[in-house]
C-alpha positions as CSV (number, residue, x, y, z in Angstrom):
1,M,1.8,-23.8,-23.8
2,A,4.2,-21.0,-24.4
3,T,7.8,-21.9,-23.7
4,G,10.2,-20.3,-21.2
5,V,7.6,-18.6,-19.2
6,K,8.9,-17.8,-15.7
7,P,7.0,-15.8,-13.0
8,R,8.8,-13.7,-10.7
9,V,7.6,-11.9,-7.6
10,K,9.0,-9.8,-5.0
11,V,7.1,-9.6,-1.5
12,P,8.8,-8.6,1.8
13,K,9.6,-11.6,4.0
14,T,8.1,-10.0,7.0
15,A,5.8,-7.1,8.0
16,T,3.9,-5.6,10.9
17,V,0.1,-6.0,11.3
18,G,-1.6,-3.3,9.3
19,E,1.5,-2.3,7.3
20,V,1.2,-1.4,3.7
21,I,3.8,-3.3,1.5
22,T,4.6,-3.1,-2.1
23,V,4.3,-6.2,-4.1
24,K,6.2,-6.4,-7.6
25,T,5.3,-9.1,-10.3
26,L,6.9,-10.0,-13.5
27,I,6.2,-12.8,-15.9
28,S,8.5,-13.7,-18.7
29,H,6.2,-14.3,-21.6
30,K,6.8,-13.6,-25.3
31,M,3.0,-12.8,-26.2
32,E,2.4,-14.1,-29.8
33,S,-0.5,-12.2,-31.4
34,G,-1.5,-14.8,-33.7
35,L,-0.7,-12.8,-36.6
36,R,3.1,-13.5,-36.9
37,K,4.3,-16.6,-39.2
38,D,7.3,-18.8,-38.6
39,E,10.1,-19.6,-40.9
40,V,7.9,-22.0,-42.9
41,D,5.0,-19.5,-43.3
42,A,2.8,-21.1,-40.9
43,I,0.9,-18.7,-38.3
44,I,2.2,-19.0,-34.9
45,P,-0.8,-19.4,-32.6
46,R,-2.0,-16.7,-30.2
47,S,-0.5,-16.8,-26.7
48,I,-1.3,-13.9,-24.6
49,I,-1.4,-13.5,-20.9
50,N,-5.0,-12.2,-20.7
51,R,-5.7,-12.0,-16.7
52,F,-3.5,-11.7,-13.4
53,V,-4.9,-12.3,-10.1
54,A,-3.2,-12.0,-6.8
55,E,-4.9,-13.2,-3.3
56,F,-3.7,-13.2,0.2
57,N,-4.9,-16.0,2.2
58,G,-7.7,-16.8,-0.5
59,Q,-8.9,-13.1,-0.3
60,L,-8.7,-11.1,-3.7
61,V,-6.0,-8.5,-3.7
62,I,-6.0,-7.4,-7.2
63,E,-7.5,-8.8,-10.4
64,V,-6.3,-7.3,-13.9
65,A,-7.8,-8.1,-17.3
66,M,-5.3,-7.7,-20.1
67,E,-5.9,-6.9,-23.8
68,P,-4.0,-8.0,-26.8
69,G,-1.8,-4.6,-26.8
70,I,0.0,-5.8,-23.5
71,S,3.6,-5.7,-23.9
72,S,5.7,-9.0,-23.5
73,N,6.8,-9.6,-20.0
74,P,4.0,-7.8,-18.0
75,Y,5.3,-6.2,-14.9
76,F,2.7,-5.2,-12.1
77,Q,3.4,-3.2,-9.1
78,F,0.8,-2.8,-6.4
79,E,0.4,-2.0,-2.6
80,S,-1.4,-4.4,-0.1
81,V,-2.1,-4.2,3.6
82,V,-1.0,-7.1,5.5
83,P,-3.6,-8.0,8.1
84,E,-2.1,-11.3,9.5
85,A,0.8,-13.7,8.4
86,G,-0.2,-15.7,5.4
87,T,0.3,-16.6,1.7
88,F,0.2,-14.4,-1.4
89,R,-0.9,-16.3,-4.3
90,F,-0.3,-15.0,-7.7
91,T,-1.9,-16.4,-11.1
92,W,-1.4,-15.4,-14.7
93,Y,-4.0,-16.9,-17.2
94,D,-2.8,-17.4,-21.0
95,D,-5.1,-17.3,-23.8
96,D,-4.0,-20.9,-24.9
97,G,-5.4,-22.3,-21.6
98,S,-2.1,-22.4,-19.7
99,I,-2.2,-21.2,-16.1
100,Y,1.2,-19.8,-14.4
101,E,1.2,-19.7,-10.6
102,T,3.5,-19.1,-7.9
103,S,3.3,-18.0,-4.1
104,K,5.1,-16.1,-1.4
105,E,4.9,-16.5,2.5
106,I,5.0,-13.3,4.7
107,T,5.2,-13.5,8.4
108,I,4.4,-11.0,11.1
109,A,7.6,-9.3,12.5
110,S,7.7,-9.2,16.2
């Protein structure tokens, strides 16, 4: 498991039904290629975020497959329609088997 990994997400707290909102995500992750060596000349194991999934109330909003050329700390910004109050769930998958998750609630403005 990579150390210091921290997912961050920005989602409006409220929206109206049918409103298109902007969602911003960033995960702090060093992204080791598996080609570098440490100070004792041992290979640092590969650790790359290879997949990102965002869901709203269990429905897929966006899924992204990432390749080894992805930069450290991958940032994604996308738009989503808000059909109802609910929960956005965000999941990042690491090559080393680690899974990083966070979620954000959104309510309907009256």
